[in-house]
C-alpha positions as YAML, in Angstrom:
chain: A
units: angstrom
residues:
- id: 1
  name: UNK
  ca: [-30.12, 82.22, -57.06]
- id: 2
  name: UNK
  ca: [-32.28, 80.10, -59.36]
- id: 3
  name: UNK
  ca: [-35.81, 79.15, -58.39]
- id: 4
  name: UNK
  ca: [-36.13, 75.68, -56.80]
- id: 5
  name: UNK
  ca: [-37.65, 72.84, -58.78]
- id: 6
  name: UNK
  ca: [-40.61, 70.76, -57.65]
- id: 7
  name: UNK
  ca: [-38.29, 67.82, -56.91]
- id: 8
  name: UNK
  ca: [-36.19, 70.03, -54.64]
- id: 9
  name: UNK
  ca: [-39.33, 70.99, -52.72]
- id: 10
  name: UNK
  ca: [-40.45, 67.40, -52.25]
- id: 11
  name: UNK
  ca: [-41.73, 67.83, -48.67]
- id: 12
  name: UNK
  ca: [-43.95, 70.69, -49.83]
- id: 13
  name: UNK
  ca: [-45.21, 68.57, -52.72]
- id: 14
  name: UNK
  ca: [-46.25, 65.67, -50.43]
- id: 15
  name: UNK
  ca: [-49.94, 66.40, -50.91]
- id: 16
  name: UNK
  ca: [-49.47, 66.49, -54.68]
- id: 17
  name: UNK
  ca: [-47.56, 63.19, -54.59]
- id: 18
  name: UNK
  ca: [-50.25, 61.49, -52.47]
- id: 19
  name: UNK
  ca: [-53.01, 62.79, -54.74]
- id: 20
  name: UNK
  ca: [-51.14, 61.61, -57.81]
- id: 21
  name: UNK
  ca: [-50.69, 58.14, -56.27]
- id: 22
  name: UNK
  ca: [-54.32, 58.05, -55.11]
- id: 23
  name: UNK
  ca: [-55.63, 58.99, -58.54]
- id: 24
  name: UNK
  ca: [-53.37, 56.38, -60.15]
- id: 25
  name: UNK
  ca: [-54.47, 53.63, -57.75]
- id: 26
  name: UNK
  ca: [-58.17, 54.43, -58.07]
- id: 27
  name: UNK
  ca: [-57.89, 54.57, -61.85]
- id: 28
  name: UNK
  ca: [-56.16, 51.17, -62.00]
- id: 29
  name: UNK
  ca: [-58.55, 49.51, -59.52]
- id: 30
  name: UNK
  ca: [-61.59, 50.87, -61.35]
- id: 31
  name: UNK
  ca: [-60.22, 49.36, -64.57]
- id: 32
  name: UNK
  ca: [-59.90, 46.01, -62.77]
- id: 33
  name: UNK
  ca: [-63.54, 46.18, -61.62]
- id: 34
  name: UNK
  ca: [-64.63, 47.11, -65.14]
- id: 35
  name: UNK
  ca: [-62.62, 44.30, -66.71]
- id: 36
  name: UNK
  ca: [-64.19, 41.85, -64.23]
- id: 37
  name: UNK
  ca: [-67.66, 43.06, -65.25]
- id: 38
  name: UNK
  ca: [-68.41, 44.42, -61.77]
- id: 39
  name: UNK
  ca: [-70.23, 47.73, -61.33]
- id: 40
  name: UNK
  ca: [-68.05, 49.10, -58.55]
- id: 41
  name: UNK
  ca: [-65.71, 52.01, -57.86]
- id: 42
  name: UNK
  ca: [-62.63, 52.18, -55.67]
- id: 43
  name: UNK
  ca: [-64.04, 55.06, -53.62]
- id: 44
  name: UNK
  ca: [-66.99, 52.85, -52.57]
- id: 45
  name: UNK
  ca: [-64.79, 50.26, -50.85]
- id: 46
  name: UNK
  ca: [-64.38, 51.71, -47.34]
- id: 47
  name: UNK
  ca: [-67.99, 52.93, -46.92]
- id: 48
  name: UNK
  ca: [-69.50, 49.65, -48.14]
- id: 49
  name: UNK
  ca: [-67.24, 47.49, -45.94]
- id: 50
  name: UNK
  ca: [-67.95, 49.71, -42.91]
- id: 51
  name: UNK
  ca: [-71.72, 49.49, -43.42]
- id: 52
  name: UNK
  ca: [-71.44, 45.70, -43.79]
- id: 53
  name: UNK
  ca: [-69.36, 45.41, -40.61]
- id: 54
  name: UNK
  ca: [-71.79, 47.46, -38.49]
- id: 55
  name: UNK
  ca: [-75.06, 46.40, -40.06]
- id: 56
  name: UNK
  ca: [-76.23, 49.98, -40.39]
- id: 57
  name: UNK
  ca: [-74.73, 53.43, -39.96]
- id: 58
  name: UNK
  ca: [-75.88, 57.02, -40.22]
- id: 59
  name: UNK
  ca: [-74.07, 59.39, -42.56]
- id: 60
  name: UNK
  ca: [-72.34, 61.03, -39.58]
- id: 61
  name: UNK
  ca: [-71.26, 57.68, -38.12]
- id: 62
  name: UNK
  ca: [-70.04, 56.50, -41.51]
- id: 63
  name: UNK
  ca: [-68.01, 59.68, -42.02]
- id: 64
  name: UNK
  ca: [-66.34, 59.18, -38.62]
- id: 65
  name: UNK
  ca: [-65.72, 55.49, -39.28]
- id: 66
  name: UNK
  ca: [-64.13, 56.03, -42.68]
- id: 67
  name: UNK
  ca: [-62.39, 59.32, -41.84]
- id: 68
  name: UNK
  ca: [-63.90, 61.31, -44.69]
- id: 69
  name: UNK
  ca: [-65.84, 64.55, -44.60]
- id: 70
  name: UNK
  ca: [-69.62, 64.58, -44.26]
- id: 71
  name: UNK
  ca: [-70.12, 65.99, -47.80]
- id: 72
  name: UNK
  ca: [-67.80, 63.33, -49.30]
- id: 73
  name: UNK
  ca: [-69.69, 60.49, -47.57]
- id: 74
  name: UNK
  ca: [-73.03, 62.01, -48.61]
- id: 75
  name: UNK
  ca: [-71.85, 62.02, -52.23]
- id: 76
  name: UNK
  ca: [-70.62, 58.40, -52.10]
- id: 77
  name: UNK
  ca: [-73.75, 57.19, -50.32]
- id: 78
  name: UNK
  ca: [-75.89, 58.68, -53.10]
- id: 79
  name: UNK
  ca: [-73.83, 56.71, -55.63]
- id: 80
  name: UNK
  ca: [-74.27, 53.50, -53.59]
- id: 81
  name: UNK
  ca: [-78.01, 54.11, -53.33]
- id: 82
  name: UNK
  ca: [-78.22, 54.65, -57.08]
- id: 83
  name: UNK
  ca: [-76.28, 51.42, -57.64]
- id: 84
  name: UNK
  ca: [-78.78, 49.70, -55.30]
- id: 85
  name: UNK
  ca: [-75.99, 48.39, -53.08]
- id: 86
  name: UNK
  ca: [-77.40, 50.09, -49.97]
- id: 87
  name: UNK
  ca: [-80.76, 51.36, -48.84]
- id: 88
  name: UNK
  ca: [-81.79, 54.16, -46.51]
- id: 89
  name: UNK
  ca: [-84.35, 53.91, -43.75]
- id: 90
  name: UNK
  ca: [-85.50, 55.79, -40.67]
- id: 91
  name: UNK
  ca: [-83.89, 54.96, -37.35]
- id: 92
  name: UNK
  ca: [-86.59, 53.22, -35.22]
- id: 93
  name: UNK
  ca: [-85.28, 55.09, -32.16]
- id: 94
  name: UNK
  ca: [-85.17, 58.49, -33.88]
- id: 95
  name: UNK
  ca: [-87.25, 59.10, -36.99]
- id: 96
  name: UNK
  ca: [-85.19, 62.16, -37.90]
- id: 97
  name: UNK
  ca: [-82.08, 60.00, -38.28]
- id: 98
  name: UNK
  ca: [-81.48, 58.08, -41.50]
- id: 99
  name: UNK
  ca: [-79.61, 54.77, -41.46]
- id: 100
  name: UNK
  ca: [-77.70, 53.15, -44.32]
- id: 101
  name: UNK
  ca: [-77.59, 49.36, -44.66]
- id: 102
  name: UNK
  ca: [-76.73, 46.81, -47.35]
- id: 103
  name: UNK
  ca: [-79.33, 45.54, -49.79]
- id: 104
  name: UNK
  ca: [-79.42, 41.89, -50.88]
- id: 105
  name: UNK
  ca: [-77.65, 43.03, -54.04]
- id: 106
  name: UNK
  ca: [-75.04, 44.69, -51.87]
- id: 107
  name: UNK
  ca: [-74.49, 41.43, -49.97]
- id: 108
  name: UNK
  ca: [-74.06, 39.54, -53.26]
- id: 109
  name: UNK
  ca: [-71.66, 42.23, -54.49]
- id: 110
  name: UNK
  ca: [-69.51, 41.80, -51.39]
- id: 111
  name: UNK
  ca: [-69.22, 38.03, -52.03]
- id: 112
  name: UNK
  ca: [-68.38, 38.68, -55.66]
- id: 113
  name: UNK
  ca: [-65.78, 41.27, -54.74]
- id: 114
  name: UNK
  ca: [-63.88, 39.15, -52.21]
- id: 115
  name: UNK
  ca: [-61.60, 37.34, -54.70]
- id: 116
  name: UNK
  ca: [-61.04, 40.64, -56.51]
- id: 117
  name: UNK
  ca: [-59.98, 42.32, -53.27]
- id: 118
  name: UNK
  ca: [-57.76, 39.36, -52.42]
- id: 119
  name: UNK
  ca: [-56.03, 39.83, -55.78]
- id: 120
  name: UNK
  ca: [-55.65, 43.56, -55.23]
- id: 121
  name: UNK
  ca: [-54.17, 42.94, -51.77]
- id: 122
  name: UNK
  ca: [-51.75, 40.35, -53.13]
- id: 123
  name: UNK
  ca: [-50.54, 42.77, -55.82]
- id: 124
  name: UNK
  ca: [-50.21, 45.63, -53.30]
- id: 125
  name: UNK
  ca: [-48.01, 43.48, -51.06]
- id: 126
  name: UNK
  ca: [-45.85, 42.58, -54.06]
- id: 127
  name: UNK
  ca: [-45.38, 46.24, -54.97]
- id: 128
  name: UNK
  ca: [-44.67, 47.22, -51.35]
- id: 129
  name: UNK
  ca: [-41.98, 44.54, -51.26]
- id: 130
  name: UNK
  ca: [-40.60, 45.76, -54.57]
- id: 131
  name: UNK
  ca: [-40.43, 49.28, -53.15]
- id: 132
  name: UNK
  ca: [-38.42, 47.97, -50.20]
- id: 133
  name: UNK
  ca: [-40.84, 49.37, -47.61]
- id: 134
  name: UNK
  ca: [-44.20, 48.52, -46.12]
- id: 135
  name: UNK
  ca: [-45.76, 51.66, -47.53]
- id: 136
  name: UNK
  ca: [-49.12, 51.03, -45.90]
- id: 137
  name: UNK
  ca: [-47.59, 50.87, -42.41]
- id: 138
  name: UNK
  ca: [-45.55, 53.98, -43.12]
- id: 139
  name: UNK
  ca: [-48.66, 55.89, -44.17]
- id: 140
  name: UNK
  ca: [-50.56, 54.59, -41.12]
- id: 141
  name: UNK
  ca: [-47.73, 55.82, -38.89]
- id: 142
  name: UNK
  ca: [-47.79, 59.17, -40.68]
- id: 143
  name: UNK
  ca: [-51.54, 59.44, -40.16]
- id: 144
  name: UNK
  ca: [-51.10, 58.63, -36.46]
- id: 145
  name: UNK
  ca: [-48.49, 61.38, -36.21]
- id: 146
  name: UNK
  ca: [-51.00, 63.78, -37.77]
- id: 147
  name: UNK
  ca: [-53.63, 62.71, -35.23]
- id: 148
  name: UNK
  ca: [-51.26, 63.23, -32.32]
- id: 149
  name: UNK
  ca: [-50.05, 66.66, -33.47]
- id: 150
  name: UNK
  ca: [-51.55, 69.87, -34.79]
- id: 151
  name: UNK
  ca: [-50.39, 70.10, -38.39]
- id: 152
  name: UNK
  ca: [-51.88, 73.57, -38.94]
- id: 153
  name: UNK
  ca: [-50.37, 75.12, -35.80]
- id: 154
  name: UNK
  ca: [-46.99, 73.44, -36.27]
- id: 155
  name: UNK
  ca: [-46.80, 74.44, -39.93]
- id: 156
  name: UNK
  ca: [-47.83, 78.03, -39.20]
- id: 157
  name: UNK
  ca: [-45.21, 78.26, -36.44]
- id: 158
  name: UNK
  ca: [-42.50, 76.95, -38.79]
- id: 159
  name: UNK
  ca: [-43.58, 79.35, -41.54]
- id: 160
  name: UNK
  ca: [-43.45, 82.29, -39.13]
- id: 161
  name: UNK
  ca: [-40.01, 81.24, -37.85]
- id: 162
  name: UNK
  ca: [-38.70, 81.19, -41.40]
- id: 163
  name: UNK
  ca: [-40.34, 84.50, -42.24]
- id: 164
  name: UNK
  ca: [-38.91, 86.05, -39.06]
- id: 165
  name: UNK
  ca: [-35.41, 84.90, -39.99]
- id: 166
  name: UNK
  ca: [-35.76, 86.91, -43.21]
- id: 167
  name: UNK
  ca: [-36.47, 90.16, -41.33]
- id: 168
  name: UNK
  ca: [-33.54, 92.61, -41.26]
- id: 169
  name: UNK
  ca: [-33.17, 95.48, -38.81]
- id: 170
  name: UNK
  ca: [-31.51, 98.47, -40.46]
- id: 171
  name: UNK
  ca: [-30.59, 102.01, -39.37]
- id: 172
  name: UNK
  ca: [-32.15, 105.26, -40.47]
- id: 173
  name: UNK
  ca: [-31.25, 106.84, -43.77]
- id: 174
  name: UNK
  ca: [-32.85, 110.03, -45.19]
- id: 175
  name: UNK
  ca: [-34.69, 108.17, -47.97]
- id: 176
  name: UNK
  ca: [-36.55, 106.15, -45.31]
- id: 177
  name: UNK
  ca: [-38.04, 109.22, -43.60]
- id: 178
  name: UNK
  ca: [-41.29, 108.84, -45.54]
- id: 179
  name: UNK
  ca: [-41.59, 105.20, -44.41]
- id: 180
  name: UNK
  ca: [-41.15, 106.33, -40.80]
- id: 181
  name: UNK
  ca: [-44.02, 108.78, -41.24]
- id: 182
  name: UNK
  ca: [-46.36, 106.43, -43.12]
- id: 183
  name: UNK
  ca: [-45.90, 103.43, -40.82]
- id: 184
  name: UNK
  ca: [-46.60, 105.46, -37.68]
- id: 185
  name: UNK
  ca: [-49.56, 107.38, -39.09]
- id: 186
  name: UNK
  ca: [-51.10, 104.09, -40.25]
- id: 187
  name: UNK
  ca: [-50.66, 102.65, -36.75]
- id: 188
  name: UNK
  ca: [-51.92, 105.78, -34.95]
- id: 189
  name: UNK
  ca: [-55.03, 106.11, -37.11]
- id: 190
  name: UNK
  ca: [-55.82, 102.45, -36.56]
- id: 191
  name: UNK
  ca: [-55.64, 102.69, -32.74]
- id: 192
  name: UNK
  ca: [-55.84, 106.38, -31.76]
- id: 193
  name: UNK
  ca: [-55.26, 109.62, -33.71]
- id: 194
  name: UNK
  ca: [-52.27, 111.70, -34.75]
- id: 195
  name: UNK
  ca: [-51.45, 114.31, -32.10]
- id: 196
  name: UNK
  ca: [-49.46, 117.51, -32.60]
- id: 197
  name: UNK
  ca: [-46.37, 115.98, -30.94]
- id: 198
  name: UNK
  ca: [-46.63, 112.98, -33.29]
- id: 199
  name: UNK
  ca: [-46.75, 115.22, -36.34]
- id: 200
  name: UNK
  ca: [-43.75, 117.23, -35.15]
- id: 201
  name: UNK
  ca: [-41.53, 114.16, -34.63]
- id: 202
  name: UNK
  ca: [-42.75, 112.12, -37.59]
- id: 203
  name: UNK
  ca: [-42.31, 114.99, -40.04]
- id: 204
  name: UNK
  ca: [-38.67, 115.60, -39.11]
- id: 205
  name: UNK
  ca: [-37.07, 112.44, -37.65]
- id: 206
  name: UNK
  ca: [-33.54, 113.56, -38.52]
- id: 207
  name: UNK
  ca: [-33.88, 116.86, -36.66]
- id: 208
  name: UNK
  ca: [-36.04, 115.58, -33.79]
- id: 209
  name: UNK
  ca: [-34.41, 112.19, -33.13]
- id: 210
  name: UNK
  ca: [-31.15, 111.54, -34.97]
- id: 211
  name: UNK
  ca: [-29.31, 114.87, -34.46]
- id: 212
  name: UNK
  ca: [-30.04, 115.03, -30.69]
- id: 213
  name: UNK
  ca: [-28.30, 111.66, -30.32]
- id: 214
  name: UNK
  ca: [-31.18, 109.21, -30.75]
- id: 215
  name: UNK
  ca: [-31.81, 106.51, -33.34]
- id: 216
  name: UNK
  ca: [-34.47, 105.30, -35.74]
- id: 217
  name: UNK
  ca: [-34.55, 101.64, -36.75]
- id: 218
  name: UNK
  ca: [-36.49, 99.87, -39.49]
- id: 219
  name: UNK
  ca: [-37.57, 96.30, -40.12]
- id: 220
  name: UNK
  ca: [-37.11, 95.23, -43.72]
- id: 221
  name: UNK
  ca: [-38.73, 92.06, -45.08]
- id: 222
  name: UNK
  ca: [-38.00, 90.92, -48.64]
- id: 223
  name: UNK
  ca: [-36.94, 94.43, -49.59]
- id: 224
  name: UNK
  ca: [-40.01, 96.12, -48.09]
- id: 225
  name: UNK
  ca: [-39.97, 98.36, -45.00]
- id: 226
  name: UNK
  ca: [-42.62, 96.85, -42.71]
- id: 227
  name: UNK
  ca: [-41.87, 98.27, -39.26]
- id: 228
  name: UNK
  ca: [-40.00, 100.93, -37.34]
- id: 229
  name: UNK
  ca: [-39.07, 102.12, -33.85]
- id: 230
  name: UNK
  ca: [-37.22, 105.10, -32.41]
- id: 231
  name: UNK
  ca: [-34.93, 105.83, -29.47]
- id: 232
  name: UNK
  ca: [-35.22, 109.39, -28.15]
- id: 233
  name: UNK
  ca: [-32.30, 110.96, -26.30]
- id: 234
  name: UNK
  ca: [-33.77, 112.99, -23.43]
- id: 235
  name: UNK
  ca: [-30.35, 114.01, -22.13]
- id: 236
  name: UNK
  ca: [-28.09, 112.96, -19.26]
- id: 237
  name: UNK
  ca: [-28.15, 109.30, -20.38]
- id: 238
  name: UNK
  ca: [-31.95, 109.10, -20.29]
- id: 239
  name: UNK
  ca: [-33.56, 107.52, -23.32]
- id: 240
  name: UNK
  ca: [-37.10, 106.74, -24.40]
- id: 241
  name: UNK
  ca: [-38.44, 104.15, -26.81]
- id: 242
  name: UNK
  ca: [-41.14, 105.61, -29.01]
- id: 243
  name: UNK
  ca: [-42.76, 105.44, -32.43]
- id: 244
  name: UNK
  ca: [-42.80, 101.64, -32.67]
- id: 245
  name: UNK
  ca: [-45.10, 100.47, -35.47]
- id: 246
  name: UNK
  ca: [-45.51, 97.40, -37.66]
- id: 247
  name: UNK
  ca: [-47.70, 97.55, -40.73]
- id: 248
  name: UNK
  ca: [-50.85, 95.46, -40.41]
- id: 249
  name: UNK
  ca: [-50.19, 92.73, -43.05]
- id: 250
  name: UNK
  ca: [-46.91, 91.79, -41.32]
- id: 251
  name: UNK
  ca: [-48.05, 91.67, -37.72]
- id: 252
  name: UNK
  ca: [-47.80, 88.31, -35.97]
- id: 253
  name: UNK
  ca: [-44.31, 87.59, -37.35]
- id: 254
  name: UNK
  ca: [-42.45, 88.71, -34.23]
- id: 255
  name: UNK
  ca: [-41.27, 91.90, -35.95]
- id: 256
  name: UNK
  ca: [-42.26, 94.05, -32.98]
- id: 257
  name: UNK
  ca: [-40.11, 91.93, -30.66]
- id: 258
  name: UNK
  ca: [-37.21, 92.07, -33.09]
- id: 259
  name: UNK
  ca: [-37.46, 95.88, -33.28]
- id: 260
  name: UNK
  ca: [-37.75, 96.20, -29.49]
- id: 261
  name: UNK
  ca: [-34.70, 93.98, -28.93]
- id: 262
  name: UNK
  ca: [-32.67, 95.96, -31.46]
- id: 263
  name: UNK
  ca: [-33.74, 99.28, -29.91]
- id: 264
  name: UNK
  ca: [-32.74, 98.11, -26.42]
- id: 265
  name: UNK
  ca: [-29.40, 96.96, -27.84]
- id: 266
  name: UNK
  ca: [-28.94, 100.42, -29.38]
- id: 267
  name: UNK
  ca: [-29.61, 101.94, -25.93]
- id: 268
  name: UNK
  ca: [-26.86, 99.77, -24.42]
- id: 269
  name: UNK
  ca: [-24.44, 100.65, -27.25]
- id: 270
  name: UNK
  ca: [-25.02, 104.33, -26.50]
- id: 271
  name: UNK
  ca: [-24.23, 103.56, -22.84]
- id: 272
  name: UNK
  ca: [-27.56, 104.92, -21.69]
- id: 273
  name: UNK
  ca: [-28.45, 105.06, -18.01]
- id: 274
  name: UNK
  ca: [-32.25, 104.84, -18.00]
- id: 275
  name: UNK
  ca: [-34.75, 103.69, -20.60]
- id: 276
  name: UNK
  ca: [-38.46, 104.36, -20.45]
- id: 277
  name: UNK
  ca: [-41.52, 104.33, -22.63]
- id: 278
  name: UNK
  ca: [-45.13, 105.46, -22.61]
- id: 279
  name: UNK
  ca: [-47.98, 103.35, -23.89]
- id: 280
  name: UNK
  ca: [-51.67, 102.66, -23.48]
- id: 281
  name: UNK
  ca: [-53.17, 99.90, -21.37]
- id: 282
  name: UNK
  ca: [-55.57, 99.10, -24.21]
- id: 283
  name: UNK
  ca: [-52.60, 97.78, -26.24]
- id: 284
  name: UNK
  ca: [-52.49, 94.51, -24.31]
- id: 285
  name: UNK
  ca: [-50.23, 92.67, -26.76]
- id: 286
  name: UNK
  ca: [-47.70, 95.52, -26.77]
- id: 287
  name: UNK
  ca: [-47.77, 95.81, -22.96]
- id: 288
  name: UNK
  ca: [-47.13, 92.07, -22.62]
- id: 289
  name: UNK
  ca: [-44.22, 92.40, -25.06]
- id: 290
  name: UNK
  ca: [-42.69, 95.21, -23.00]
- id: 291
  name: UNK
  ca: [-43.06, 93.24, -19.77]
- id: 292
  name: UNK
  ca: [-41.36, 90.22, -21.36]
- id: 293
  name: UNK
  ca: [-38.43, 92.43, -22.42]
- id: 294
  name: UNK
  ca: [-37.82, 93.72, -18.89]
- id: 295
  name: UNK
  ca: [-40.04, 96.79, -18.63]
- id: 296
  name: UNK
  ca: [-42.05, 97.39, -15.46]
- id: 297
  name: UNK
  ca: [-44.73, 99.91, -14.56]
- id: 298
  name: UNK
  ca: [-43.36, 103.19, -13.27]
- id: 299
  name: UNK
  ca: [-44.62, 106.56, -12.03]
- id: 300
  name: UNK
  ca: [-45.26, 109.29, -14.56]
- id: 301
  name: UNK
  ca: [-42.64, 111.92, -15.26]
- id: 302
  name: UNK
  ca: [-41.69, 114.14, -12.35]
- id: 303
  name: UNK
  ca: [-43.69, 117.09, -13.71]
- id: 304
  name: UNK
  ca: [-46.74, 114.86, -14.01]
- id: 305
  name: UNK
  ca: [-47.24, 115.70, -17.67]
- id: 306
  name: UNK
  ca: [-48.01, 113.12, -20.31]
- id: 307
  name: UNK
  ca: [-46.38, 113.52, -23.67]
- id: 308
  name: UNK
  ca: [-49.36, 112.00, -25.45]
- id: 309
  name: UNK
  ca: [-53.05, 111.97, -24.61]
- id: 310
  name: UNK
  ca: [-53.19, 108.23, -25.28]
- id: 311
  name: UNK
  ca: [-50.45, 107.41, -22.75]
- id: 312
  name: UNK
  ca: [-51.90, 106.06, -19.51]
- id: 313
  name: UNK
  ca: [-49.06, 103.67, -18.68]
- id: 314
  name: UNK
  ca: [-45.43, 104.59, -18.00]
- id: 315
  name: UNK
  ca: [-42.78, 101.89, -17.99]
- id: 316
  name: UNK
  ca: [-39.09, 101.73, -17.23]
- id: 317
  name: UNK
  ca: [-36.48, 99.19, -18.27]
- id: 318
  name: UNK
  ca: [-35.32, 96.99, -15.39]
- id: 319
  name: UNK
  ca: [-33.84, 93.80, -16.86]
- id: 320
  name: UNK
  ca: [-33.29, 90.89, -14.48]
- id: 321
  name: UNK
  ca: [-29.95, 89.12, -14.21]
...
């Protein structure tokens, strides 16, 4: 499959398109000011009009009014001060607060700019009509939608959904034995330590899990093995989920849930009777995942022994419905 072009990814290039249009508009408007012999820049328009409308504003108030960042407004205000269109003075009510207001030259500049702005507005309306849309209203509506939503959270959720859809769950094959070992050791060393029982199972998954009638599953993302889980056959239809691990850079993509679901499905395919697991209460995210999949707290094994030192929570699979 060939790589997509920029035109094919037009929604992703929206920011680039808007910047290109903004740069083009500012460049044209600045040429108009220059041709009219007026020392003014397009980026000064909103701050200067806002100061004129309110009489005086602090940098923070001006940033909120215009909708620009504090550093951006600070930069523009310095340019306006240098052009002697505004002045800065202490707030009579709070000497620590600086207020921006128009100078007499700024007032004259506003009067001089009015017919220029009228001409710019007239041309903008003509081009909107030519485009067949009221672009300004569309952009205002888009901005309102941004205000009412959470663009970062929504985008991140969509990205994760698309990344999750690219995750494949595959069965064990001998060449993946090293991945099984590495993924689990990485996880164990991050949260606990590698115990003797871990080493025994991880070093020989085919002998310890596959041959006795269990299964080892892997999560593959863009050709890379990023997670694994195992289903131990303890005999008489009793199975245990163990050795579930997702490598750190790929956590948060729902891979653990996908592995757990696939492992439970494997248990059903093997016509198992009971399914249990051991975990640690400190792994709050994992425990919540198990609960959501139908696992509930259960007594320890009949002999009272724990397979692993880290295991202080026993759970059994009791799906509802």
